[in-house]
C-alpha positions in Angstrom: 14.2 8.0 7.9 11.0 9.8 8.3 9.6 10.6 11.6 6.2 11.8 12.6 7.1 15.4 13.7 6.2 16.2 17.5 2.9 18.1 16.8 1.6 17.3 19.8 3.1 18.8 22.8 -0.3 21.4 23.4 -3.3 22.0 22.6 -5.4 18.7 22.8 -8.5 20.7 21.4 -7.0 21.2 18.3 -6.5 17.2 17.7 -9.7 16.7 18.5 -11.4 18.8 16.4 -8.5 18.0 13.3 -9.5 14.0 14.3 -13.7 14.6 14.3 -13.0 16.4 10.9 -10.8 14.0 9.5 -13.3 10.9 10.2 -16.3 12.9 9.2 -14.8 13.6 5.9 -16.0 10.4 4.4 -19.7 10.9 5.5 -19.4 14.8 4.1 -18.4 13.6 0.7 -21.5 11.9 0.8 -23.7 14.3 1.6 -21.8 17.3 -0.7 -18.5 18.1 -2.6 -19.1 21.7 -0.5 -18.9 19.9 3.3 -15.7 17.7 2.4 -14.3 20.2 1.0 -14.7 22.3 4.1 -13.5 19.6 6.4 -10.4 19.5 4.4 -9.9 23.2 4.1 -10.5 23.4 8.1 -8.1 20.7 9.0 -5.2 22.6 6.9 -6.0 25.7 8.7 -5.9 23.8 12.3 -1.8 22.4 11.0 -1.0 25.9 10.9 -2.5 27.4 14.2 -1.2 24.6 16.0 2.3 25.2 14.2 1.4 28.6 15.3 0.7 27.8 18.9 3.4 25.3 19.7 6.4 27.2 17.1 6.8 23.8 15.5 6.9 24.1 11.8 9.3 21.5 11.5 7.0 19.9 9.0 8.1 22.3 5.9 10.9 20.9 5.8 9.7 17.4 4.3 10.9 17.7 0.7 7.7 17.1 -1.3 5.7 19.7 1.1 8.6 22.5 -0.1 8.0 21.3 -3.6 4.1 21.2 -3.2 4.2 24.9 -1.7 6.5 26.5 -3.9 4.5 24.5 -6.9 1.5 26.3 -5.4 3.2 29.8 -5.8 4.1 29.3 -8.9 0.9 28.5 -10.3 -0.3 31.7 -8.5 2.3 33.5 -10.4 1.9 31.9 -13.8 -1.8 32.6 -13.9 -0.9 36.4 -14.1 -0.1 35.2 -17.7 -3.1 33.6 -18.6 -5.6 34.3 -20.7 -9.0 34.2 -18.2 -6.7 35.0 -14.8 -9.8 35.0 -12.7 -10.4 31.4 -13.8 -6.7 30.7 -13.2 -6.8 32.4 -9.6 -9.8 30.7 -8.7 -7.8 27.0 -9.0 -4.3 28.3 -8.0 -5.3 30.2 -4.9 -6.8 27.3 -2.7 -4.4 24.9 -4.2 -2.3 25.1 -1.5 -4.8 23.8 1.0 -4.8 20.4 -0.6 -0.8 20.9 0.2 -1.3 21.6 4.1 -4.1 19.1 4.2 -1.8 16.6 2.8 1.2 17.6 5.3 -1.3 17.3 8.1 -2.4 13.6 7.9 1.1 12.7 7.6 2.9 14.5 9.6 0.0 15.2 12.8 -3.1 13.3 12.9 -2.7 9.8 10.4 0.5 8.6 12.2 -1.5 7.4 15.3 -2.7 4.2 14.6 -6.4 4.6 16.6 -7.0 7.7 14.4 -5.7 5.3 11.4 -8.1 2.9 11.9 -11.2 5.0 13.2 -10.9 6.9 9.7 -10.9 3.3 7.9 -13.8 2.0 9.8 -16.2 5.2 8.9 -14.4 4.8 5.7 -15.3 0.8 5.6 -19.3 1.7 6.3 -19.3 4.8 3.9 -18.4 2.7 1.0 -20.7 0.0 2.4 -23.4 2.4 2.0 -22.6 3.3 -1.1 -23.0 -0.5 -2.1 -25.9 -1.0 -1.4 -27.4 2.5 -2.1 -26.3 1.8 -5.8 -26.7 -2.0 -6.0 -30.7 -0.7 -5.0 -30.7 2.1 -7.5 -29.7 -1.0 -10.1 -32.7 -3.4 -8.9 -35.2 -1.1 -8.4 -34.0 2.2 -10.2 -34.4 4.6 -7.6 -31.7 5.0 -4.6 -32.4 6.0 -1.0 -32.6 9.5 -1.7 -34.7 9.6 -4.8 -31.9 9.8 -7.7 -32.9 7.4 -10.9 -30.8 7.7 -13.5 -30.4 6.9 -17.7 -28.7 5.0 -20.0 -27.4 2.6 -17.5 -25.1 4.9 -15.8 -26.0 4.7 -11.9 -25.5 7.6 -9.6 -25.9 5.9 -6.0 -26.5 8.7 -3.0 -24.1 10.9 -5.1 -26.7 12.2 -7.5 -23.6 12.2 -10.2 -22.4 9.4 -12.5 -19.3 8.7 -9.7 -20.0 5.8 -7.3 -17.9 3.0 -9.5 -14.8 5.9 -9.0 -15.5 6.7 -5.9 -15.3 2.5 -5.0 -12.2 2.3 -6.8 -10.7 5.2 -5.8 -11.1 4.5 -2.1 -12.0 0.8 -1.4 -8.4 -0.5 -1.5 -7.2 1.1 2.1 -10.1 -0.4 3.5 -9.8 -3.7 2.2 -6.3 -4.3 3.1 -7.9 -3.2 6.6 -9.9 -6.1 6.8 -7.2 -8.3 5.2 -4.9 -7.6 8.6 -7.6 -8.3 10.5 -8.8 -11.5 9.1 -5.1 -12.5 9.5 -4.2 -10.6 13.0 -7.6 -12.4 14.5 -7.1 -15.6 12.1 -10.8 -15.9 11.4 -11.5 -19.6 10.0 -13.9 -18.0 7.0 -11.2 -14.9 6.1 -10.4 -16.6 2.5 -14.2 -16.7 1.7 -14.4 -12.9 3.0 -11.8 -11.6 0.8 -13.3 -13.2 -2.3 -17.1 -12.0 -1.2 -15.6 -8.6 -0.8 -14.0 -8.2 -3.9 -16.8 -10.0 -6.1 -19.0 -7.2 -4.1 -17.3 -4.8 -5.1 -16.7 -5.8 -8.4 -20.3 -6.6 -9.5 -20.8 -2.8 -8.2 -18.7 -0.9 -10.0 -19.5 -3.2 -12.7 -23.6 -2.3 -13.0 -22.4 1.5 -12.5 -21.5 1.1 -16.3 -18.2 3.0 -15.6 -15.6 1.4 -17.6 -12.6 3.2 -16.6 -13.6 2.3 -12.7 -13.8 -1.2 -13.8 -11.0 -1.2 -15.0 -8.8 0.5 -12.3 -10.8 -2.3 -10.0 -8.8 -5.0 -11.7 -5.5 -2.6 -11.6 -6.0 -2.6 -8.1 -6.3 -6.2 -7.5 -3.2 -6.9 -9.3 -1.3 -5.0 -7.5 -2.6 -6.7 -4.2 -1.6 -10.1 -6.0 2.0 -8.5 -6.4 2.4 -7.7 -3.1 0.3 -9.2 -0.8 1.9 -12.9 -1.3 1.0 -14.7 1.8 -2.8 -13.6 0.5 -2.2 -14.1 -3.1 -4.3 -17.8 -3.6 -7.3 -16.1 -2.0 -6.7 -13.0 -4.2 -6.3 -15.0 -7.4 -9.7 -16.8 -7.0 -11.1 -13.3 -5.9 -10.1 -12.2 -9.2 -11.4 -15.0 -11.2 -14.2 -15.5 -9.3 -15.1 -11.5 -9.8 -14.3 -11.7 -13.5 -16.8 -14.8 -13.9 -19.5 -12.5 -12.2 -19.0 -9.3 -14.0 -18.8 -11.0 -16.9 -22.0 -12.7 -16.4 -23.9 -9.7 -15.2 -22.8 -7.4 -18.2 -23.5 -10.5 -20.9 -27.5 -10.5 -19.3 -27.8 -6.8 -19.6 -28.2 -5.9 -23.2 -27.6 -2.0 -22.3 -24.8 -3.0 -19.9 -23.1 -5.1 -22.9 -23.5 -2.2 -25.3 -21.7 0.7 -23.4 -18.6 -1.8 -21.3 -18.2 -3.5 -24.9 -19.9 -2.2 -27.5 -18.5 1.5 -26.8 -15.3 0.1 -25.9 -14.7 -1.9 -28.6 -15.5 1.3 -31.0 -13.2 3.8 -29.0 -10.2 1.1 -29.1 -10.6 0.6 -32.6 -9.5 3.9 -34.0 -8.4 5.2 -30.4 -6.3 8.5 -32.1 -9.3 9.1 -33.9 -11.5 8.6 -31.4 -13.1 10.8 -28.4 -9.7 10.3 -25.9 -7.3 10.1 -28.6 -8.3 13.3 -30.8 -8.6 15.0 -27.1 -5.6 14.1 -25.6 -3.6 15.2 -29.3 -5.4 18.4 -29.2 -4.1 19.1 -25.8 -0.3 18.6 -26.4 -1.2 20.8 -29.8 -2.5 23.4 -27.2 0.3 23.2 -24.9 3.2 23.8 -27.5 1.7 27.7 -27.8 2.9 28.1 -24.2 5.0 25.3 -23.1 7.0 26.9 -20.6 4.5 28.6 -18.4 1.4 27.3 -19.7 -2.3 27.9 -20.2 -3.2 28.8 -16.8 -5.4 26.4 -14.5 -9.5 26.1 -15.3 -7.6 28.0 -19.0 -8.4 24.5 -21.3 -12.2 24.9 -21.6 -11.3 28.5 -23.1 -8.0 27.7 -24.9 -9.5 25.3 -27.0 -12.3 27.3 -28.6 -9.7 29.5 -29.7 -10.4 30.4 -33.6 -6.0 29.1 -33.8 -7.2 25.5 -33.3 -10.1 25.6 -36.2 -7.7 22.8 -37.7 -8.5 20.8 -34.9 -12.3 20.5 -35.7 -15.2 22.1 -34.4 -15.1 23.4 -31.2 -18.1 21.1 -29.9 -15.8 18.6 -30.9 -12.1 19.4 -29.5 -13.6 21.5 -26.4 -14.0 19.6 -23.0 -13.2 21.4 -19.2 -10.1 20.0 -19.1 -7.7 17.2 -20.9 -9.0 14.3 -18.7 -5.3 13.4 -18.1 -3.3 14.0 -15.1 0.1 14.6 -17.1 -1.3 16.2 -19.5 -3.2 18.7 -17.6 -0.5 19.5 -15.5 1.3 20.0 -18.6 -0.9 21.9 -20.4 -2.2 24.2 -17.7 0.9 24.3 -15.6 3.5 24.2 -18.5 7.3 22.2 -19.0 8.1 24.3 -15.5 4.8 22.9 -13.5 4.6 19.4 -14.9 8.2 19.1 -13.7 7.3 20.3 -10.7 4.7 18.2 -10.1 6.5 14.9 -11.4 9.6 15.9 -8.6 7.1 16.1 -6.0 5.7 12.4 -7.4 9.2 11.1 -7.0 9.3 12.1 -3.3 6.0 10.6 -2.8 7.1 7.4 -4.3 10.7 7.2 -2.3 9.0 7.6 0.8 5.9 5.2 0.1 8.2 2.4 -1.0 10.7 3.2 2.1 8.2 2.6 4.3 6.5 -0.2 3.0 10.1 -1.9 3.7 10.1 -1.3 6.6 6.4 -1.9 8.2 4.7 -4.4 10.5 2.4 -7.0 9.2 -0.3 -5.3 11.0 -0.5 -2.0 8.8 1.3 -3.4 5.8 -1.9 -4.7 3.4 -3.3 -1.2 4.8 -0.3 0.5 3.4 -0.2 -1.4 0.3 -3.9 -0.3 -0.3 -3.0 3.2 0.0 -0.3 2.9 -2.5 -2.9 0.7 -4.8 -5.2 3.7 -4.5 -2.3 6.1 -5.7 -1.7 3.4 -8.7 -5.1 4.2 -9.6 -5.1 7.7 -9.5 -2.1 8.2 -11.5 -1.8 5.4 -13.9 -0.8 7.4 -17.6 -2.4 4.6 -19.6 -5.8 6.0 -18.7 -8.3 8.9 -18.3 -8.7 10.8 -15.9 -10.9 13.4 -13.6 -9.2 16.8 -13.3 -6.3 16.6 -10.4 -7.5 20.0 -9.1 -11.2 19.7 -8.8 -12.2 19.4 -5.4 -14.2 15.9 -5.8 -11.4 14.4 -7.5 -8.6 16.2 -5.3 -10.0 15.5 -1.7 -10.1 11.5 -2.4 -6.6 11.6 -3.8 -5.3 13.7 -1.3 -6.8 11.6 1.5 -5.6 8.3 -0.2 -2.0 10.0 -0.4 -2.2 11.1 3.3 -2.5 8.0 4.8 0.2 6.3 2.6 2.6 9.1 3.5 1.4 8.5 7.2 2.0 5.0 7.3 5.4 5.8 5.6 6.5 7.5 9.1 7.7 6.0 12.1 4.7 5.6 14.0 3.2 6.9 17.3 1.7 5.0 19.9 2.1 1.8 21.6 5.2 0.1 20.8 4.5 -3.3 19.7 6.9 -6.4 18.1 5.7 -6.5 14.9 6.1 -9.9 12.2 7.5 -9.1 8.7 5.3 -8.1 6.3 3.6 -10.5 4.5 
């Protein structure tokens, strides 16, 4: 059984600073990538400082942490063989901060319920702001920060075409938190609230024009239906209502119809001859040139332009910044060794999270399901994805992972008798 490691023996100021940085992270994320990355990195450093001061390094014995740190060292070593060594090192060297951040959340900051709930409240407020700001931009053409949009691709407060992705990857733990509260407090209108929140999320993601984000939201709702048995009826009603709302919204907008239906039909008609299919095939071809160690992190954009791959098409067609698939990215840039290490780390994550779900109390069960759902959205293999190593995507992933893993440990705080999970 995994336990929260005893890192609370002293240095309360470190814990207060760590909690502050963690709860500020969702707000900083909206402000910009750099502030959120700074907060994440500081939390990782605070874990090391606290461990040194308390002479407690027990968290290093966690299997996934050991594998993650070994994988970090491997990526650093393999970078020496990359074509662009500087680019490879620029991603390999700081990768360790994500592993330390995840360990800090699992074993230090988030096993305590009050900190976890504070994070979810702040994240929920940020999600609400993103929803309102994005809908304002959809209705008026301009958001609160003055960002506009083109080609029916909304930016929301991010200034980039990612609000739907942000909502799809972060909303499920918050939704689980709300569902847990409605059950615990026996709200009369809890079913209506569930349906309303899901419809609002689905509408917002749909109007952004982000097709994969909308499919991810649907996938996450399906996971909720399968794992939250006592809430299955309102979730099914919410899914049906959201589907009708999204279909009606898309039908009333020629631009959305063209993007959500027309472009999707075009991509699927000849998938392996279209953008993503061709990119995936090219990624496999590039991997075969360096199958063991890979081409090095952040080297895909360079290697795909090599004249050796002229048979795969013009450079402007075959070159992207990364393979747009998390598993292919590990395989191509990390090689078979890095890919195997990532799968091993993934296996340890899954083992711990599933074990936690089997013993967790009803109060936290919907939140744990939400965190697991967020990870499924990130790691589902039948979809294109952002780079696993970019700080925007990675910050969200490791935040959701840390929450899921923290819920798998023996909780700190006042003990309470809890009924079996729904």
